[in-house]
N, C-alpha and C positions, 0 to 999 in steps of 0.2 A: 578299397581301405588303405592298401600299401601306398597307392599313387598320393591319395591325400595327406597321409603321413609324411611322404617323402618331400611334399612341398612345404609343409609345416616346418620339417628339419632344416630344409634349405632356408627357408624365410627367417625363422626365428631361433634356430640353434638345434644342434643334434640331439635327440631324444625328446624334443617337444612334441612331436607328432602323435607319439602314443599316450602321453598325458594328456594332451589337449583333444584327442578323438578317441575315447574308448570304443569298444565294439558295438555299444548299443546306440551310436550315432545315427539319425535318419538324414537321408540325402535326398534333396529335391532338385530334380534335372530342370533345365529350361526347356519350355514347351517348342521354342523356335528352333533352337540349335541341337537339344538333347544332351547338352553338355551339363556337367555338375554346376549347381548355381549356389544353393544355400545348405548349410549343414545344421541340424538342430539336434540338441540333447534334452530329452524331457520336456518336448514341447518349446523350448527356449532357443532363439537363433544364436549360435555360437559364432558363425562365421559365413562369409560370402565370398565365393570365388570368383574374383573380378575377371570378366572376360577380355579387358583389355591388355593384361600382362600376366594372366594365369596365376596370380598370388592372392593371398587371403586379405580381406579387410575383417577385423575382429570387432565382436561385440563386447561390451563390458564384462559380461560373464566370462567369456573366453580369456579375457584379458587378466581377470582374477584367477582363472586355473593356470595361466602361464606363469603369472605372478608367485603362485604357491611353489613352483618350481624354478625359482629364481637363479639357482645356479646353472641351470641348462640353458636358459634363454640369454640372447644378446640382443635385445631391443629395447631397452629401458631407458627413459630420461627422466631424472629426478628433479623436482623443483623445491624452490623455497617453500616452506610450510605457510608463510604468510600470504601467499597467494593461491593456495590450494583450493579456496572456496571459489574464486573465479575460474580456475581450471575445470573444477567439477561442475561449474554450471555450462561449461562448453566453449569458454573463451580460449583463445589462442596462447601459446606459451611462447614468451618473449626470451631472447638469447640471455638477457641479463638475470632472469630469474633462474636460469638452469644451475643447478649445483653439481650435478653428476650425469654423465652420459656414457653409455657402452661404446668403446672404441670401435665397434663393427658398424655402428649406426652410419648410414650414408644418405644424402638427399634422396627423398623419394621413398624412403622406407616407411614400412608400418612400424609405428612405435607405441608405447605404453607408457603413459606418463604416471610417475608414483610421486608422493610427498616424501618427506624426509623420514618418515615413520614406516615407509615401504606400503602404503594403502594405495590401491589403484584410483586415479583420480578421472582419467580420461584415456581415450585412444585417438589416434589421429596418424597423420602423414609428416613425416620430417621435412622440412623445406632446407635444412642446412644439414652438413656432415657433422660428425662428432667433434671433429677439430675446429670446425668453424664455431659450433655452439659454445666452446670452451673459450675462444679467442673473442668473438663478438660481444660488444656490450649493447647494441640496438638491434632492432629488427625482429621478425618473427622466427622462431626457430621451428616450431612444429605447428602445423595447421590442425586444430582439434576438430575431429569429426562428431564425437559424441563423449559428453561428459557423465560422470556416474550418477549425478543428480537428475539429468534430463531422462536416464533410462528407466529410473523407479517411478 
């Protein structure tokens, strides 16, 4: 458990691991390698430990848990409210729609997309760094993996 929480602290910000992965988390291991693969809470998938880089990809449920502890995490991209329906449907985030982004976000980081009212819209992977998202007016900023409307 400490290893899982350490990875979450490194990836999302110090203190996130304990909030994201309580003691009653179920761990599923890969049959082929024997390594940690999926983490479940009450039967719902929270995260997948990616074998390529050893970091987590989050589900919408996990993103909502992290968003509840917004002051700890450093992985948020806030978009304009008028595009929130498109993002929630699983569409990509364009740089022009980014209102705010945590300074610690780098390209290829796992990010949580919020609307201006701090509701979780989607999870995805940043294609641009925080400074690029702020500076650019064209292009995809975040490749959305799952929108909140697709999860339900």
